[in-house]
Wavefront OBJ file of the C-alpha trace (Angstrom):
o trace
v 74.398 16.323 74.299
v 71.356 14.095 74.543
v 68.982 17.051 74.811
v 70.242 18.700 71.623
v 70.319 15.520 69.575
v 73.727 16.391 68.167
v 75.320 13.308 66.680
v 71.971 11.509 66.535
v 69.818 13.890 64.538
v 70.418 16.177 61.544
v 68.746 19.006 63.476
v 68.373 19.960 67.168
v 65.600 18.133 68.963
v 65.150 19.290 72.560
v 64.861 15.622 73.522
v 63.546 15.619 77.090
v 62.986 11.860 77.143
v 66.664 11.229 76.346
v 67.591 13.414 79.337
v 65.102 11.605 81.586
v 66.631 8.247 80.634
v 70.033 9.257 82.076
v 68.886 8.973 85.665
v 65.179 8.269 86.161
v 65.388 9.057 89.891
v 66.759 12.565 89.214
v 64.934 13.066 85.910
v 63.005 16.173 86.934
v 66.142 17.894 88.245
v 68.127 16.987 85.126
v 65.381 18.221 82.798
v 65.121 21.479 84.713
v 68.893 21.968 84.597
v 69.194 21.198 80.880
v 66.279 23.423 79.933
v 67.692 26.199 82.081
v 71.098 26.090 80.403
v 69.515 26.033 76.930
v 67.255 28.965 77.816
v 70.279 30.825 79.155
v 72.021 30.487 75.779
v 69.072 32.005 73.951
v 68.758 34.732 76.578
v 72.419 35.723 76.345
v 72.462 35.363 72.548
v 69.048 36.143 71.063
v 68.668 34.807 67.541
v 69.405 38.206 66.005
v 72.452 38.833 68.220
v 74.982 38.247 65.446
v 73.137 40.410 62.964
v 72.689 43.256 65.460
v 76.357 43.099 66.423
v 77.692 42.497 62.910
v 79.155 39.117 63.897
v 79.131 36.108 61.583
v 77.155 33.052 62.819
v 80.299 30.916 63.061
v 81.883 33.485 65.380
v 78.705 33.726 67.451
v 78.864 29.952 67.903
v 82.418 30.272 69.206
v 81.314 33.009 71.601
v 78.423 30.854 72.804
v 80.733 27.908 73.429
v 83.070 30.124 75.440
v 80.258 31.733 77.422
v 78.669 28.396 78.284
v 82.035 26.895 79.271
v 82.754 29.861 81.522
v 79.319 29.872 83.147
v 79.065 26.063 83.401
v 82.508 24.514 83.940
v 80.797 21.221 84.714
v 79.874 20.842 81.019
v 82.168 19.227 78.478
v 83.416 21.063 75.423
v 81.164 18.763 73.375
v 78.108 19.833 75.358
v 78.982 23.512 74.901
v 79.401 22.955 71.159
v 76.069 21.123 71.017
v 74.298 24.098 72.612
v 75.954 26.445 70.104
v 74.844 24.094 67.304
v 71.279 24.238 68.631
v 71.415 28.044 68.602
v 72.891 28.172 65.090
v 70.192 25.955 63.641
v 67.537 28.265 65.086
v 69.251 31.460 63.924
v 69.501 30.678 60.192
v 66.937 32.490 58.123
l 1 2 3 4 5 6 7 8 9 10 11 12 13 14 15 16 17 18 19 20 21 22 23 24 25 26 27 28 29 30 31 32 33 34 35 36 37 38 39 40 41 42 43 44 45 46 47 48 49 50 51 52 53 54 55 56 57 58 59 60 61 62 63 64 65 66 67 68 69 70 71 72 73 74 75 76 77 78 79 80 81 82 83 84 85 86 87 88 89 90 91 92 93
């Protein structure tokens, strides 16, 4: 949630410093994890995925949330939704 900025910013931020502030002793590991999950979303669902597959952006967001929840059960539903929100902001033309 902190990385995306959802709930704190009108647009996704990729806020590394917010992630680092969670646990300064494990900051590098947390940053690596968060970046990896975000990159995974964009790898599984490239920005043109919905267009290529004739799927509306809202539905793609639902699919992203489900995929992230399945692949990362340690994440909350809010975190999965925040990652889908980050993707959706990037995908609008």
